[in-house]
The first five atom37 places (N, CA, C, CB, O) and aatype in JSON, in Angstrom:
{
  "aatype": [20, 20, 20, 20, 20, 20, 20, 20, 20, 20, 20, 20, 20, 20, 20, 20, 20, 20, 20, 20, 20, 20, 20, 20, 20, 20, 20, 20, 20, 20, 20, 20, 20, 20, 20, 20, 20, 20, 20, 20, 20, 20, 20, 20, 20, 20, 20, 20, 20, 20, 20, 20, 20, 20, 20, 20, 20, 20, 20, 20, 20, 20, 20, 20, 20, 20, 20, 20, 20, 20, 20, 20, 20, 20, 20, 20, 20, 20, 20, 20, 20, 20, 20, 20, 20, 20, 20, 20, 20, 20, 20, 20, 20, 20, 20, 20, 20, 20, 20, 20, 20, 20, 20, 20, 20, 20, 20, 20, 20, 20, 20, 20, 20, 20, 20, 20],
  "atom_mask": [
    [1, 1, 1, 1, 1],
    [1, 1, 1, 1, 1],
    [1, 1, 1, 1, 1],
    [1, 1, 1, 1, 1],
    [1, 1, 1, 1, 1],
    [1, 1, 1, 1, 1],
    [1, 1, 1, 1, 1],
    [1, 1, 1, 1, 1],
    [1, 1, 1, 1, 1],
    [1, 1, 1, 1, 1],
    [1, 1, 1, 1, 1],
    [1, 1, 1, 1, 1],
    [1, 1, 1, 1, 1],
    [1, 1, 1, 1, 1],
    [1, 1, 1, 1, 1],
    [1, 1, 1, 1, 1],
    [1, 1, 1, 1, 1],
    [1, 1, 1, 1, 1],
    [1, 1, 1, 1, 1],
    [1, 1, 1, 1, 1],
    [1, 1, 1, 1, 1],
    [1, 1, 1, 1, 1],
    [1, 1, 1, 1, 1],
    [1, 1, 1, 1, 1],
    [1, 1, 1, 1, 1],
    [1, 1, 1, 1, 1],
    [1, 1, 1, 1, 1],
    [1, 1, 1, 1, 1],
    [1, 1, 1, 1, 1],
    [1, 1, 1, 1, 1],
    [1, 1, 1, 1, 1],
    [1, 1, 1, 1, 1],
    [1, 1, 1, 1, 1],
    [1, 1, 1, 1, 1],
    [1, 1, 1, 1, 1],
    [1, 1, 1, 1, 1],
    [1, 1, 1, 1, 1],
    [1, 1, 1, 1, 1],
    [1, 1, 1, 1, 1],
    [1, 1, 1, 1, 1],
    [1, 1, 1, 1, 1],
    [1, 1, 1, 1, 1],
    [1, 1, 1, 1, 1],
    [1, 1, 1, 1, 1],
    [1, 1, 1, 1, 1],
    [1, 1, 1, 1, 1],
    [1, 1, 1, 1, 1],
    [1, 1, 1, 1, 1],
    [1, 1, 1, 1, 1],
    [1, 1, 1, 1, 1],
    [1, 1, 1, 1, 1],
    [1, 1, 1, 1, 1],
    [1, 1, 1, 1, 1],
    [1, 1, 1, 1, 1],
    [1, 1, 1, 1, 1],
    [1, 1, 1, 1, 1],
    [1, 1, 1, 1, 1],
    [1, 1, 1, 1, 1],
    [1, 1, 1, 1, 1],
    [1, 1, 1, 1, 1],
    [1, 1, 1, 1, 1],
    [1, 1, 1, 1, 1],
    [1, 1, 1, 1, 1],
    [1, 1, 1, 1, 1],
    [1, 1, 1, 1, 1],
    [1, 1, 1, 1, 1],
    [1, 1, 1, 1, 1],
    [1, 1, 1, 1, 1],
    [1, 1, 1, 1, 1],
    [1, 1, 1, 1, 1],
    [1, 1, 1, 1, 1],
    [1, 1, 1, 1, 1],
    [1, 1, 1, 1, 1],
    [1, 1, 1, 1, 1],
    [1, 1, 1, 1, 1],
    [1, 1, 1, 1, 1],
    [1, 1, 1, 1, 1],
    [1, 1, 1, 1, 1],
    [1, 1, 1, 1, 1],
    [1, 1, 1, 1, 1],
    [1, 1, 1, 1, 1],
    [1, 1, 1, 1, 1],
    [1, 1, 1, 1, 1],
    [1, 1, 1, 1, 1],
    [1, 1, 1, 1, 1],
    [1, 1, 1, 1, 1],
    [1, 1, 1, 1, 1],
    [1, 1, 1, 1, 1],
    [1, 1, 1, 1, 1],
    [1, 1, 1, 1, 1],
    [1, 1, 1, 1, 1],
    [1, 1, 1, 1, 1],
    [1, 1, 1, 1, 1],
    [1, 1, 1, 1, 1],
    [1, 1, 1, 1, 1],
    [1, 1, 1, 1, 1],
    [1, 1, 1, 1, 1],
    [1, 1, 1, 1, 1],
    [1, 1, 1, 1, 1],
    [1, 1, 1, 1, 1],
    [1, 1, 1, 1, 1],
    [1, 1, 1, 1, 1],
    [1, 1, 1, 1, 1],
    [1, 1, 1, 1, 1],
    [1, 1, 1, 1, 1],
    [1, 1, 1, 1, 1],
    [1, 1, 1, 1, 1],
    [1, 1, 1, 1, 1],
    [1, 1, 1, 1, 1],
    [1, 1, 1, 1, 1],
    [1, 1, 1, 1, 1],
    [1, 1, 1, 1, 1],
    [1, 1, 1, 1, 1],
    [1, 1, 1, 1, 1],
    [1, 1, 1, 1, 1],
    [1, 1, 1, 1, 1]
  ],
  "atom_positions": [
    [[-33.04, 8.23, 49.98], [-32.22, 9.17, 50.7], [-32.16, 10.5, 49.96], [-30.82, 8.6, 50.9], [-32.29, 11.56, 50.57]],
    [[-31.96, 10.44, 48.65], [-31.91, 11.67, 47.87], [-33.23, 12.42, 47.93], [-31.54, 11.37, 46.43], [-33.23, 13.65, 48.02]],
    [[-34.35, 11.71, 47.87], [-35.65, 12.37, 47.94], [-35.82, 13.08, 49.28], [-36.78, 11.36, 47.74], [-36.33, 14.2, 49.32]],
    [[-35.4, 12.45, 50.35], [-35.5, 13.07, 51.67], [-34.66, 14.33, 51.72], [-35.06, 12.09, 52.78], [-35.14, 15.39, 52.14]],
    [[-33.41, 14.23, 51.31], [-32.51, 15.38, 51.34], [-33.02, 16.49, 50.44], [-31.09, 14.98, 50.94], [-33.08, 17.65, 50.85]],
    [[-33.39, 16.16, 49.23], [-33.85, 17.17, 48.28], [-35.15, 17.82, 48.73], [-34.02, 16.56, 46.91], [-35.46, 18.94, 48.3]],
    [[-35.92, 17.14, 49.57], [-37.17, 17.68, 50.08], [-37.0, 18.64, 51.23], [-38.06, 16.58, 50.49], [-37.97, 19.29, 51.64]],
    [[-35.8, 18.75, 51.76], [-35.57, 19.68, 52.87], [-35.63, 21.11, 52.38], [-34.21, 19.39, 53.54], [-35.09, 21.45, 51.33]],
    [[-36.3, 21.96, 53.15], [-36.41, 23.36, 52.74], [-35.2, 24.17, 53.16], [-37.67, 23.97, 53.33], [-34.86, 25.16, 52.5]],
    [[-34.53, 23.78, 54.26], [-33.39, 24.55, 54.75], [-32.16, 23.65, 54.85], [-33.71, 25.19, 56.13], [-31.81, 23.18, 55.93]],
    [[-31.54, 23.41, 53.72], [-30.38, 22.5, 53.68], [-29.19, 23.05, 54.47], [-29.97, 22.26, 52.23], [-28.36, 22.28, 54.95]],
    [[-29.11, 24.39, 54.62], [-27.99, 24.98, 55.36], [-28.0, 24.59, 56.84], [-28.03, 26.49, 55.25], [-26.95, 24.58, 57.48]],
    [[-29.16, 24.27, 57.37], [-29.22, 23.9, 58.79], [-29.11, 22.38, 58.99], [-30.52, 24.4, 59.41], [-29.14, 21.89, 60.11]],
    [[-28.97, 21.65, 57.89], [-28.82, 20.21, 57.96], [-27.52, 19.9, 58.69], [-28.83, 19.56, 56.53], [-26.48, 20.45, 58.32]],
    [[-27.53, 19.06, 59.71], [-26.29, 18.78, 60.46], [-25.15, 18.33, 59.55], [-26.55, 17.7, 61.53], [-25.35, 17.53, 58.64]],
    [[-23.96, 18.85, 59.81], [-22.8, 18.59, 58.95], [-22.5, 17.11, 58.82], [-21.57, 19.3, 59.5], [-22.19, 16.63, 57.73]],
    [[-22.6, 16.38, 59.91], [-22.3, 14.94, 59.86], [-23.32, 14.2, 58.99], [-22.28, 14.34, 61.29], [-22.97, 13.28, 58.25]],
    [[-24.59, 14.61, 59.08], [-25.62, 13.99, 58.26], [-25.42, 14.34, 56.79], [-27.02, 14.43, 58.72], [-25.6, 13.51, 55.91]],
    [[-25.04, 15.59, 56.54], [-24.79, 16.0, 55.16], [-23.61, 15.24, 54.57], [-24.52, 17.52, 55.09], [-23.67, 14.8, 53.42]],
    [[-22.56, 15.09, 55.34], [-21.39, 14.34, 54.87], [-21.76, 12.88, 54.59], [-20.24, 14.41, 55.9], [-21.31, 12.3, 53.6]],
    [[-22.57, 12.31, 55.46], [-23.03, 10.92, 55.27], [-23.86, 10.81, 54.01], [-23.84, 10.44, 56.49], [-23.69, 9.88, 53.22]],
    [[-24.77, 11.76, 53.82], [-25.59, 11.76, 52.61], [-24.71, 11.8, 51.37], [-26.57, 12.95, 52.62], [-24.9, 11.02, 50.44]],
    [[-23.73, 12.71, 51.37], [-22.88, 12.86, 50.2], [-22.06, 11.6, 49.95], [-21.95, 14.06, 50.37], [-21.83, 11.23, 48.8]],
    [[-21.64, 10.95, 51.02], [-20.87, 9.71, 50.87], [-21.74, 8.61, 50.27], [-20.29, 9.27, 52.23], [-21.33, 7.91, 49.35]],
    [[-22.95, 8.46, 50.82], [-23.87, 7.43, 50.34], [-24.32, 7.73, 48.91], [-25.1, 7.32, 51.27], [-24.44, 6.82, 48.09]],
    [[-24.57, 9.0, 48.63], [-25.04, 9.4, 47.31], [-23.92, 9.4, 46.27], [-25.68, 10.77, 47.38], [-24.17, 9.55, 45.07]],
    [[-22.68, 9.24, 46.73], [-21.56, 9.19, 45.81], [-21.02, 10.54, 45.43], [-21.95, 8.46, 44.59], [-20.25, 10.66, 44.47]],
    [[-21.42, 11.58, 46.15], [-20.89, 12.9, 45.87], [-19.52, 13.06, 46.5], [-21.84, 13.99, 46.37], [-19.27, 12.56, 47.6]],
    [[-18.64, 13.74, 45.82], [-17.31, 13.98, 46.36], [-17.4, 14.95, 47.52], [-16.35, 14.51, 45.27], [-18.14, 15.94, 47.46]],
    [[-16.65, 14.68, 48.57], [-16.58, 15.59, 49.7], [-15.5, 16.62, 49.41], [-16.29, 14.83, 51.03], [-14.35, 16.26, 49.14]],
    [[-15.85, 17.91, 49.46], [-14.84, 18.92, 49.16], [-13.76, 18.96, 50.23], [-15.49, 20.3, 49.03], [-14.0, 18.62, 51.39]],
    [[-12.59, 19.37, 49.83], [-11.47, 19.48, 50.78], [-11.77, 20.59, 51.77], [-10.14, 19.75, 50.03], [-12.47, 21.56, 51.46]],
    [[-11.24, 20.43, 52.96], [-11.37, 21.45, 53.99], [-9.99, 22.08, 54.14], [-11.9, 20.85, 55.35], [-8.98, 21.38, 54.14]],
    [[-9.95, 23.4, 54.28], [-8.68, 24.1, 54.41], [-7.94, 23.63, 55.65], [-8.91, 25.62, 54.46], [-8.54, 23.37, 56.69]],
    [[-6.64, 23.53, 55.53], [-5.79, 23.12, 56.64], [-6.08, 23.99, 57.87], [-4.3, 23.22, 56.25], [-6.03, 25.21, 57.79]],
    [[-6.37, 23.35, 58.99], [-6.65, 24.04, 60.24], [-8.1, 24.38, 60.47], [-5.86, 25.27, 60.3], [-8.51, 24.59, 61.61]],
    [[-8.9, 24.44, 59.42], [-10.3, 24.84, 59.53], [-11.22, 23.61, 59.6], [-10.71, 25.73, 58.33], [-12.01, 23.37, 58.69]],
    [[-11.1, 22.84, 60.68], [-11.85, 21.59, 60.78], [-13.35, 21.8, 60.86], [-11.38, 20.8, 61.98], [-14.12, 20.88, 60.55]],
    [[-13.79, 22.99, 61.29], [-15.23, 23.28, 61.33], [-15.73, 23.73, 59.96], [-15.52, 24.36, 62.38], [-16.94, 23.85, 59.75]],
    [[-14.81, 23.97, 59.04], [-15.13, 24.36, 57.66], [-16.04, 25.59, 57.6], [-15.79, 23.19, 56.93], [-16.98, 25.65, 56.82]],
    [[-15.72, 26.57, 58.46], [-16.51, 27.8, 58.48], [-15.76, 28.98, 57.87], [-16.92, 28.13, 59.91], [-16.22, 30.12, 57.93]],
    [[-14.59, 28.71, 57.29], [-13.82, 29.76, 56.66], [-12.9, 30.5, 57.6], [-14.73, 30.71, 56.01], [-12.22, 31.45, 57.19]],
    [[-12.87, 30.09, 58.87], [-12.02, 30.74, 59.87], [-11.16, 29.69, 60.56], [-12.87, 31.52, 60.91], [-11.61, 28.57, 60.8]],
    [[-9.94, 30.05, 60.87], [-9.06, 29.19, 61.65], [-8.91, 29.86, 63.01], [-7.65, 28.95, 60.95], [-8.28, 30.91, 63.12]],
    [[-9.5, 29.25, 64.03], [-9.53, 29.89, 65.34], [-9.57, 28.87, 66.48], [-10.74, 30.83, 65.44], [-9.35, 27.68, 66.26]],
    [[-9.86, 29.34, 67.68], [-9.85, 28.49, 68.87], [-10.9, 27.38, 68.8], [-10.08, 29.34, 70.1], [-10.71, 26.32, 69.4]],
    [[-11.97, 27.61, 68.1], [-13.0, 26.57, 67.96], [-12.41, 25.37, 67.22], [-14.24, 27.11, 67.21], [-12.65, 24.22, 67.59]],
    [[-11.64, 25.65, 66.18], [-10.97, 24.57, 65.45], [-9.98, 23.85, 66.35], [-10.25, 25.13, 64.2], [-9.92, 22.62, 66.35]],
    [[-9.19, 24.61, 67.1], [-8.21, 24.0, 68.02], [-8.89, 23.11, 69.04], [-7.4, 25.09, 68.74], [-8.42, 22.01, 69.32]],
    [[-10.0, 23.57, 69.58], [-10.75, 22.79, 70.57], [-11.27, 21.49, 69.96], [-11.93, 23.62, 71.12], [-11.21, 20.44, 70.59]],
    [[-11.76, 21.57, 68.73], [-12.24, 20.37, 68.05], [-11.11, 19.39, 67.76], [-12.94, 20.75, 66.75], [-11.3, 18.18, 67.89]],
    [[-9.96, 19.9, 67.38], [-8.8, 19.03, 67.12], [-8.37, 18.35, 68.41], [-7.63, 19.84, 66.51], [-8.07, 17.16, 68.42]],
    [[-8.33, 19.1, 69.5], [-7.94, 18.52, 70.79], [-8.95, 17.46, 71.24], [-7.84, 19.63, 71.85], [-8.55, 16.42, 71.78]],
    [[-10.22, 17.71, 71.02], [-11.26, 16.72, 71.37], [-11.11, 15.46, 70.53], [-12.67, 17.33, 71.18], [-11.27, 14.35, 71.04]],
    [[-10.8, 15.62, 69.26], [-10.59, 14.45, 68.38], [-9.36, 13.67, 68.82], [-10.44, 14.89, 66.9], [-9.37, 12.43, 68.82]],
    [[-8.32, 14.38, 69.2], [-7.11, 13.73, 69.71], [-7.45, 12.91, 70.95], [-6.01, 14.78, 70.03], [-6.99, 11.77, 71.09]],
    [[-8.24, 13.47, 71.84], [-8.64, 12.74, 73.05], [-9.46, 11.51, 72.7], [-9.45, 13.66, 73.99], [-9.26, 10.44, 73.28]],
    [[-10.37, 11.64, 71.75], [-11.2, 10.49, 71.34], [-10.35, 9.37, 70.76], [-12.26, 10.92, 70.32], [-10.59, 8.2, 71.05]],
    [[-9.37, 9.73, 69.93], [-8.57, 8.7, 69.27], [-7.49, 8.13, 70.17], [-7.93, 9.27, 68.02], [-6.94, 7.06, 69.89]],
    [[-7.19, 8.83, 71.26], [-6.15, 8.37, 72.18], [-6.68, 7.51, 73.32], [-5.43, 9.55, 72.75], [-5.9, 6.92, 74.06]],
    [[-7.97, 7.43, 73.45], [-8.55, 6.67, 74.56], [-9.65, 5.75, 74.06], [-9.1, 7.61, 75.65], [-10.09, 5.85, 72.91]],
    [[-10.09, 4.87, 74.92], [-11.18, 3.97, 74.57], [-10.86, 3.11, 73.37], [-12.43, 4.74, 74.3], [-9.81, 2.46, 73.32]],
    [[-11.77, 3.1, 72.41], [-11.6, 2.25, 71.24], [-10.72, 2.9, 70.16], [-12.95, 1.9, 70.66], [-10.46, 2.28, 69.13]],
    [[-10.29, 4.12, 70.39], [-9.4, 4.79, 69.45], [-10.07, 5.33, 68.22], [-8.35, 3.86, 69.03], [-9.41, 5.76, 67.28]],
    [[-11.4, 5.32, 68.21], [-12.14, 5.82, 67.05], [-12.48, 7.29, 67.25], [-13.42, 5.0, 66.82], [-12.92, 7.71, 68.32]],
    [[-12.27, 8.05, 66.22], [-12.62, 9.46, 66.25], [-13.93, 9.7, 65.52], [-11.51, 10.3, 65.64], [-14.57, 8.77, 65.03]],
    [[-14.3, 10.96, 65.45], [-15.55, 11.34, 64.8], [-15.32, 12.17, 63.54], [-16.41, 12.12, 65.76], [-16.27, 12.42, 62.79]],
    [[-14.09, 12.58, 63.28], [-13.82, 13.42, 62.13], [-14.0, 12.65, 60.82], [-12.4, 13.99, 62.21], [-13.74, 11.45, 60.75]],
    [[-14.44, 13.37, 59.81], [-14.47, 12.82, 58.46], [-13.03, 12.75, 57.94], [-15.38, 13.7, 57.5], [-12.12, 13.29, 58.57]],
    [[-12.85, 12.1, 56.82], [-11.51, 12.04, 56.22], [-10.97, 13.45, 55.95], [-11.54, 11.22, 54.92], [-9.8, 13.73, 56.2]],
    [[-11.84, 14.32, 55.43], [-11.42, 15.69, 55.13], [-11.03, 16.44, 56.41], [-12.54, 16.43, 54.4], [-10.05, 17.19, 56.41]],
    [[-11.78, 16.24, 57.48], [-11.46, 16.9, 58.75], [-10.14, 16.36, 59.31], [-12.59, 16.69, 59.76], [-9.34, 17.13, 59.85]],
    [[-9.92, 15.06, 59.2], [-8.65, 14.49, 59.67], [-7.48, 15.11, 58.93], [-8.64, 12.97, 59.5], [-6.46, 15.44, 59.53]],
    [[-7.62, 15.26, 57.65], [-6.55, 15.86, 56.85], [-6.35, 17.32, 57.25], [-6.87, 15.75, 55.34], [-5.2, 17.77, 57.35]],
    [[-7.42, 18.06, 57.47], [-7.33, 19.46, 57.87], [-6.76, 19.61, 59.27], [-8.7, 20.11, 57.8], [-6.13, 20.62, 59.58]],
    [[-6.97, 18.62, 60.13], [-6.5, 18.68, 61.52], [-5.02, 18.34, 61.65], [-7.31, 17.74, 62.37], [-4.38, 18.75, 62.62]],
    [[-4.48, 17.61, 60.71], [-3.08, 17.19, 60.79], [-2.18, 18.32, 60.28], [-2.84, 15.88, 59.95], [-1.65, 18.27, 59.17]],
    [[-2.03, 19.34, 61.1], [-1.34, 20.57, 60.73], [0.08, 20.33, 60.28], [-1.35, 21.53, 61.89], [0.53, 20.94, 59.31]],
    [[0.8, 19.45, 60.95], [2.2, 19.22, 60.59], [2.38, 18.07, 59.6], [3.0, 18.92, 61.84], [3.51, 17.69, 59.29]],
    [[1.29, 17.54, 59.1], [1.3, 16.49, 58.06], [2.16, 15.29, 58.43], [1.79, 17.07, 56.76], [2.88, 14.75, 57.59]],
    [[2.08, 14.87, 59.69], [2.85, 13.7, 60.11], [2.0, 12.44, 60.17], [3.49, 13.96, 61.46], [2.46, 11.4, 60.64]],
    [[0.76, 12.53, 59.71], [-0.1, 11.35, 59.65], [-0.89, 11.07, 60.9], [0.71, 10.18, 59.33], [-1.58, 10.05, 60.98]],
    [[-0.81, 11.95, 61.9], [-1.59, 11.74, 63.12], [-2.09, 13.09, 63.64], [-0.75, 11.01, 64.2], [-1.49, 14.14, 63.39]],
    [[-3.18, 13.02, 64.37], [-3.74, 14.21, 65.0], [-3.33, 14.15, 66.47], [-5.31, 14.29, 64.84], [-3.62, 13.19, 67.17]],
    [[-2.64, 15.21, 66.92], [-2.18, 15.22, 68.3], [-2.26, 16.62, 68.89], [-0.74, 14.69, 68.39], [-2.74, 17.56, 68.25]],
    [[-1.79, 16.75, 70.13], [-1.88, 18.04, 70.81], [-1.04, 19.11, 70.13], [-1.44, 17.89, 72.26], [-1.36, 20.29, 70.23]],
    [[0.02, 18.72, 69.46], [0.84, 19.69, 68.74], [0.04, 20.34, 67.62], [2.11, 19.02, 68.18], [0.13, 21.55, 67.4]],
    [[-0.74, 19.53, 66.92], [-1.6, 20.08, 65.87], [-2.58, 21.08, 66.49], [-2.38, 18.94, 65.14], [-2.78, 22.17, 65.96]],
    [[-3.18, 20.7, 67.61], [-4.16, 21.58, 68.27], [-3.52, 22.87, 68.74], [-4.79, 20.86, 69.45], [-4.15, 23.92, 68.69]],
    [[-2.27, 22.82, 69.2], [-1.6, 24.02, 69.7], [-1.16, 24.96, 68.58], [-0.4, 23.64, 70.54], [-1.01, 26.16, 68.79]],
    [[-0.96, 24.43, 67.41], [-0.51, 25.28, 66.3], [-1.64, 26.12, 65.72], [0.08, 24.42, 65.21], [-1.39, 27.16, 65.11]],
    [[-2.86, 25.69, 65.9], [-4.0, 26.45, 65.38], [-4.14, 27.8, 66.09], [-5.29, 25.64, 65.52], [-4.22, 28.82, 65.41]],
    [[-4.18, 27.86, 67.44], [-4.27, 29.18, 68.07], [-3.0, 30.02, 67.86], [-4.52, 29.01, 69.56], [-3.07, 31.25, 67.86]],
    [[-1.86, 29.37, 67.67], [-0.64, 30.13, 67.36], [-0.81, 30.84, 66.02], [0.6, 29.19, 67.33], [-0.45, 32.0, 65.87]],
    [[-1.38, 30.13, 65.05], [-1.62, 30.74, 63.74], [-2.67, 31.84, 63.84], [-2.06, 29.68, 62.72], [-2.53, 32.9, 63.23]],
    [[-3.71, 31.59, 64.6], [-4.75, 32.6, 64.79], [-4.17, 33.87, 65.4], [-5.89, 32.05, 65.67], [-4.47, 34.97, 64.95]],
    [[-3.34, 33.72, 66.43], [-2.7, 34.88, 67.07], [-1.83, 35.63, 66.06], [-1.85, 34.44, 68.28], [-1.83, 36.86, 66.02]],
    [[-1.11, 34.87, 65.25], [-0.26, 35.48, 64.21], [-1.11, 36.28, 63.22], [0.54, 34.4, 63.47], [-0.78, 37.43, 62.92]],
    [[-2.18, 35.69, 62.71], [-3.01, 36.38, 61.71], [-3.72, 37.58, 62.31], [-4.03, 35.43, 61.1], [-4.0, 38.55, 61.6]],
    [[-4.03, 37.53, 63.6], [-4.73, 38.63, 64.27], [-3.83, 39.84, 64.5], [-5.29, 38.16, 65.58], [-4.32, 40.96, 64.65]],
    [[-2.53, 39.61, 64.52], [-1.61, 40.7, 64.82], [-0.69, 41.06, 63.65], [-0.77, 40.34, 66.01], [0.12, 41.98, 63.76]],
    [[-0.82, 40.35, 62.54], [0.05, 40.61, 61.39], [-0.19, 42.0, 60.82], [-0.17, 39.55, 60.29], [-1.34, 42.4, 60.62]],
    [[0.88, 42.72, 60.57], [0.8, 44.07, 60.02], [0.58, 44.03, 58.5], [2.07, 44.87, 60.35], [-0.01, 44.94, 57.93]],
    [[1.07, 42.98, 57.87], [0.93, 42.81, 56.43], [0.02, 41.61, 56.16], [2.32, 42.63, 55.75], [-0.52, 41.01, 57.09]],
    [[-0.14, 41.28, 54.91], [-0.93, 40.11, 54.55], [-0.29, 38.88, 55.19], [-1.03, 39.95, 53.01], [0.88, 38.59, 54.94]],
    [[-1.04, 38.16, 56.02], [-0.45, 37.02, 56.72], [-0.09, 35.87, 55.78], [-1.39, 36.52, 57.8], [-0.7, 35.7, 54.72]],
    [[0.89, 35.1, 56.2], [1.27, 33.88, 55.48], [0.14, 32.87, 55.61], [2.62, 33.3, 56.03], [-0.71, 32.97, 56.49]],
    [[0.15, 31.9, 54.72], [-0.79, 30.78, 54.85], [-0.38, 29.97, 56.08], [-0.81, 29.89, 53.55], [0.75, 30.09, 56.56]],
    [[-1.27, 29.14, 56.58], [-0.93, 28.32, 57.73], [0.22, 27.37, 57.39], [-2.16, 27.52, 58.2], [1.04, 27.07, 58.26]],
    [[0.29, 26.9, 56.17], [1.37, 26.02, 55.75], [2.71, 26.74, 55.83], [1.13, 25.5, 54.31], [3.69, 26.18, 56.34]],
    [[2.77, 27.97, 55.35], [3.99, 28.76, 55.42], [4.33, 29.12, 56.86], [3.86, 30.03, 54.56], [5.5, 29.12, 57.26]],
    [[3.3, 29.43, 57.65], [3.52, 29.79, 59.05], [4.14, 28.62, 59.82], [2.19, 30.22, 59.7], [5.05, 28.81, 60.62]],
    [[3.64, 27.43, 59.58], [4.13, 26.22, 60.28], [5.61, 26.0, 59.99], [3.31, 24.97, 59.87], [6.34, 25.53, 60.86]],
    [[6.05, 26.32, 58.8], [7.45, 26.15, 58.43], [8.39, 27.03, 59.26], [7.63, 26.46, 56.96], [9.57, 26.72, 59.41]],
    [[7.85, 28.13, 59.8], [8.68, 29.05, 60.59], [8.79, 28.63, 62.04], [8.11, 30.45, 60.5], [9.57, 29.21, 62.79]],
    [[8.01, 27.64, 62.45], [8.05, 27.21, 63.87], [9.21, 26.29, 64.15], [6.76, 26.52, 64.25], [9.38, 25.84, 65.28]]
  ]
}
């Protein structure tokens, strides 16, 4: 597995799920993902909210299994209540709207959530 991965010329285009699987199998630690940034692209926005809502739908129906990694689950649980739900998904665009209109340096998402 390591030889295959190390032989790739463009590791940046390697699918995130495959990369996470490789790191898990290879014993590499998975880095933490910032709260709210489930896509781990450095931005907290509607794409993250959409992904959280989709994960909530996956875990709420059928076999109850989601697709998020442990790090993504932790990043998606905005209110830290141990579950991913629609409230978590709704808080992400609220934070994005706040950061987009803030006149001063915006609060962290953790601080912002405390004001709700």
